[in-house]
N, C-alpha and C positions, 0 to 999 in steps of 0.2 A: 804920303802913305797910301798904298793901294787899298781900295775898299773891296771887301768880299762880295762876290756875286750874289744877288738876291735870289732866294729859292722859296717856293711856297712850302707850307707845312706838309702837304700831301707828298710832295717830292722828297722831302727830307726823310719821311717815314719809309719811303720806298727804297732808299739807299741801303746797300748791304751793310749789316752791322759787323764791326770787327770782332774776331774771335777772342774770347777771354783767355788769358794766359793760364796754363795749367801749372799750379803750384804743387810741389811735393811736400806733403805735411810730414815733417820730421819729428821724431820723438824728442821731447824736451830734454835738454841737458840737465834740467833740474828734476829728473825722475826721482821719485822717492821723496818729493817735498811734502807728501802727506804726513811725514814725520814732523810733529809739532816742534817749533824752534826751541821751546822750553826744554823738551826732552833731549833734543840734539845738543844744546848747550850743556846740559847735565852730563850727557854721555862723554862729551869731549873733555870736560873737566875731570871726570873719573879716569879717562884714558891717560891724561897728563899725570895724574897722581900715580897710576899704575906704572908708568914708565919711570917716574922718579923712584918708586919703591924698588923696581927691578935694578936700577943703577945702584941704589944703596945696598941691595942684597949681593950684588956682584963684588962690592968692596968688602962687606962684612955681613956674615949671616946672623939674623936675629929672628927668633921664632915668632914674635908678635908682628914683625914686618912681613914675614913670609905668609902668615895667616891673613893679614890685611890684603896682601897682593893677590892671594887666592880668591878672596871674596870679590875683588874688582876684576879678576881676569875674565869673567863671563861677559861683562859689559865691554871691556877692551877688545875682546875677540869679535863680538857681534858688530861693534863699530868698525873694526878693520875690514870685515867682510862686506859691510854695507858700503863703505867708501870705495872699496875695490870694484864693486859692481857699478857704482856711479861713474867711476873712471872709465870702465869698459864701455858704458853707454856713450860717453863723450867721444871716445875713439871711433865707435861704430857710426856715430852721426857724421863724422868726417868721411868715413869710407862710403857712406850712402851717396855722397855727392861725387864719387869717383867717375871717371870717363869709361872705365871698364865695366861693361854690363854684367858680366858674370860675378865680378867682385861686388858690384852694387847689390845684386840679388842675394848673395851670401850674407852681406851686411844687414839687409832688411830682415832676413830670416832670424839671424842671431839677435837682432835688436828687440824683436817681440819677446823672445825667450828671456832676454836679460832684463827687460822691463818688468816681467812677471816675477823674476827672481829678486829684483830690488824691492818690490812690494812685500814679498815674503820676509826678506832680511830686515825691512823696516819694522815689521810686526815683531820679529824675533828680538830686535834691538830694544823696542819699547817694552817687551815682556821682561827682558833682562834688567831693566831699570826699576821694575816694580819691587817693593820690599818682599822678601821671602818670608813665608810663615815660619815662626821659630820652631814649630813642631813638625815641619815638613818631612824630615828624615826619620821620624819616629814610627814605631808600630802603632796600632790603634785598636780601640775597643768599639765595636759596632753593636749598638743596642737597638732592638726592635720591639716595639710595643703597639698593641692595637689602639686605634683612635676611635672617633665616632663611627657608629654603624652596628653596634651590638655584636652578636655572635659572628656575623659575616665578617666584621673587621678582624676578629680573632683568627678566623680561618685564613684570611688573606695575609695576615701578619706572618703566619707560618710559611706561606708561599714566598713572601719577600725574604724571609730569613734563609730559606733553601736556595733562593736565587743568588744571594751573595756568597753563600757557602760553595755552591757549584762554580760560581765565577772564580773564586779563589783557587779552587782545584784545577780549573782549566788554565789559569795563569801560573800555576806552580807555586803559589804562595802558601807559606806555612800558617796553619790556623789551629785554634784551640777553642772548643765550645765551653765557655766559662759557665754559662747558665742556660738552661732550656726548661721552662716551666709551663705546663699546660693547665687548663681549667679543670678543676676536680669535677668528676661526674658527667662531663660532656663527652659526646661521641665524636670520633674522627670521621671525616667524609671519605668514604671508600669509592674510588673512581680513578680517573686518569691522573688526578693531582694528589690524592691521598693526603689531604690537609688535616692538621690537628688544630683544635682551638687553643691558640697560643696565649699565654698570660704575659710572659716576658722572656726574651732570649738575648744573650750577650755572646758575641763572637769576637774572640781576640785574634787579630791578624798580626802575626809575629814578624813578617817580612819588613825589612828596612824601607822606609819611604811609603808605608801603607797609608799613613795619615794624609799625605799629599794626594794620593790617588783617590781616597774615599771621602775626603772632607766635603766635596760637593754633593754627596748623597744625603746629607743631613737635611731633614725637613719632613713635610707631610706628603705621603704617597697616596694618591686617591685612586680608587678602583671603581669601575662601573661595569657590573655584570649581573647576570641572573643567577641567584644562588641555587644550589642543587636542591635545597629544601623549599624553593618557591614553586607553588603549584600553578599559579596563574601566569607565569612567565614574565613578571614585571622585573625591570632592571633596578637594582639597588645600588646606592652610592655609599661607600664607606671609606675609611682612611686608616693609614698606618703611620705611626711616628717613628722616625729613624734618627738616632743620635750617633755621632762619630766623635769619639774622645781620644786624645793622645794617651798612649799607654806608657806607664812608668817603667816598662821593661828596659827602655833606653833613657839615659839621663838627658834632661832637656837642655843642659848647658853644653856638655861635651859631645853628645851624640854617640857615646861609646857603649856598645851593648854589654860590655863586661863591667861597666860601672853602674850597676843597678842601684846599690844602696845609697849612692851619693845624693841623688835627687830626693829620696825619701827622708834622709836624715839632715839635709841642709835647710836651715830655717829660711833662707832666702829663696829657695826653690818654690815654684808654683805648686808642686806636688807634696810639699811638706805638710804632715798632719801631726799635731801634738797629741800623743796618746792620752794625755790627761783630759783632753776635750772630747774623747770618744767613749761612749758607753757601750759595753759589750754585753749581749744577752745570749745565753745558750738555751735553745728550745728543741723540742722534738720535731723531726722532719715530718711533713704531711704529704699526703698523696699515696699512690701505689708504691709498694716496695716490701711488703711482707712484715714479719715480726721485727726486723731491724728498725724500720721506720717508726714503729710504735713504742719501742722500748729503750732506745738510746737517744741521748741529747747531742746529736751531731750537727744540727743546724745552728748557724751563727747569724746574729743580727747586730750590726754596728750602727750607732747613731752619733753623728757629729753634732754635738749640742749647740755650738754657736750658730750653725746654719740650718740645722734641722734635717740635713741629708741623711737618709736611712738606706742601708744596704743589707739585704738578707741573702744568705747562700746556704743551700742544702743539697746541691747536686751530688756531692761525694759522701761516702760513708765515713770518711775520715774527718773528724772535727778540725784537725790541723790544716788539711787542704781547704776546707770550707773557709776557715779563718784567713788563710793566705789569699784566697780568691776574693774574699770580701774586702780585705784591705787594699788589694790592687784596684778594685772597682771604685772604692771610696776615694782613693788618691786621684784616680782619673777624673771623677766627677767634680771633686774640689778644684783640681787643676784647671779643668775646662771653665768652671764658674769664675775663677780668679782671672783667667785669660780674657773671658768675655767682659768682666768688669773693667779691666785695663783698656780693652778695645773701646768700650762705651765712653770711658773718660777721654780717650784720644779723639773719638768722633765728636764729642761735645765741644772740644777745643777748636775744631775746624769750622769752616763756613757751613751754613745749613744746607747749601746746595749739594754738599758731599753726602749727606745722609738720607736724601729723599728716596734713593733707590736701594737702600740697604735691605738685604733679605735676612730674615731671622729664621730660626729653626722651625718656628710654628707656621711658616708660609707653605702654601701648596706648591710643590715644585714639579710634580710629575703625575700624569694621569694614565692609567692602564684601562683601556676600553676593550672589553672582550668581544662585543658584538661587531665592532669595526676592525678587529684584529690590529689595533693601533696603540702605540705608546707615544705620548707627547711630553716633551720637556718644556715647561712653561718659562724657563729662563733663556735658554738658547734658541727656542722656537723650532727645534728639530722634531719632526714626526717620522716614526718608523712603523712599518706595517708587517712585522713578523713577531707578534707578541709571544708565541711559544718559545722562540729562540731567546727573547729577552728574559723570560722567567726561568729559562734553563741556564742563564749566565753565559750566553754565547757571544758571538761577535757583534750582534745587534746591540746588546747591552754595553759593550765596549765603545761602540759609536756614540751612544747616549752619554756615557761618562766622559768621553773625550770632548764632546760638544760643550758639556758643562764646564770642563776645565778651561776651554777657550773663552767661554763667557766670563768666568772668574778673572782671567787675565785681562780681558777687555775692560771689565769694570774697574780693575785695579789700575789700569792705565788711565782711564778717565778720572779716577779719583786723584791720581798722582798729578795729572795736568791741572786739575782744578785747585789742588793744594798749592802747587807752584805758582799759579796765576794769582791766587789769593795772597800768598806771601809777597809776591812782587807788587801787587796793588797796595798792600799794607806798608811795604817799604817806601813806595813812591809817595804815599800819603804822609808818612812820617818825615820824608825828605822835604816836602812842601812846607810842613809845619816849622821845620828848623830854619828854612830860608826866610820865613816871615819873622 
């Protein structure tokens, strides 16, 4: 065996070093693996069930089967699009290694766009797996009340109420002002905003799907500004509470706008109210309004005795209309409370990790800072710097609401993954016990 020639260390360092090979980094064929395996397994099992139901419907039509297939079609379609995009990436990876330079460049360009598309489709697939809110397709009642901050909070409550009303007008949504009550004896602010000291306001949004669009607006809205009555120029902080309740205009079970009475008369419905449990009082309306206000008992106050929920209505001169509006609001509040109780029970049954980020209606969700011309959503983390457009219900408010919707979907996905992982861990633990 020949021995290698001896060389000193200095000579070895002086030798020319070989060039490192240039490797082309290809996109992984597992693009979109950011989709958790738990969700992917659930999506594929749903797609299998969807195909089985489609085959059964082809042989014989059944309304229940058709309804179930319609519920699963959203997941099946999202999974099909996601798998098609992954298949395209696999083909493009092959073309990137082609000897044809022009074809290789085209494949590279298409690959980057397809990778971005896969990420979007993975998010859409995850969102389709999250449980849909049972009230999502219903109209809603949007209540605005002043929070901490004294009279300044009442003035800003009026600004928030007008913001949502103008937003609905811009979006072409049908609305009805159920209640608009200001503080007796207080003056309105005359200026660019023309705000009134609001006591309570209820806006009914009659368009289908309004609850799904506005449910993320429930919570405490904080404002930081210098009041017009402030002489020293100090910034005051106050808050406004917003409630979003599903309206009984559409039945919670069927979602049919023509089936109004079913949800109110069905004892199994969340919106059912036993008239024997409600105490009705007729009173004289108060506030400005002339002799009619002082001499007729048109105001209605309803009290649900088991829960203590009280609703008063005096906006109309007709006692019948006030009674109808009061019953609508009472059913909505009771339905929301019952839904929240069911939700709390469901959360209590889950692992504690699921409830640590739960946001309640009393949480501060948004800040309106006048001096910085800024509106910040504390859940999605989005900051916008066109506050006048926000308060006018413009496109900037639409961006904030959309960011909140995406945040809700993200949290629902996280909760779904955590719930599936907790169930899998519990099943594995139970399996080990049986083996022992």
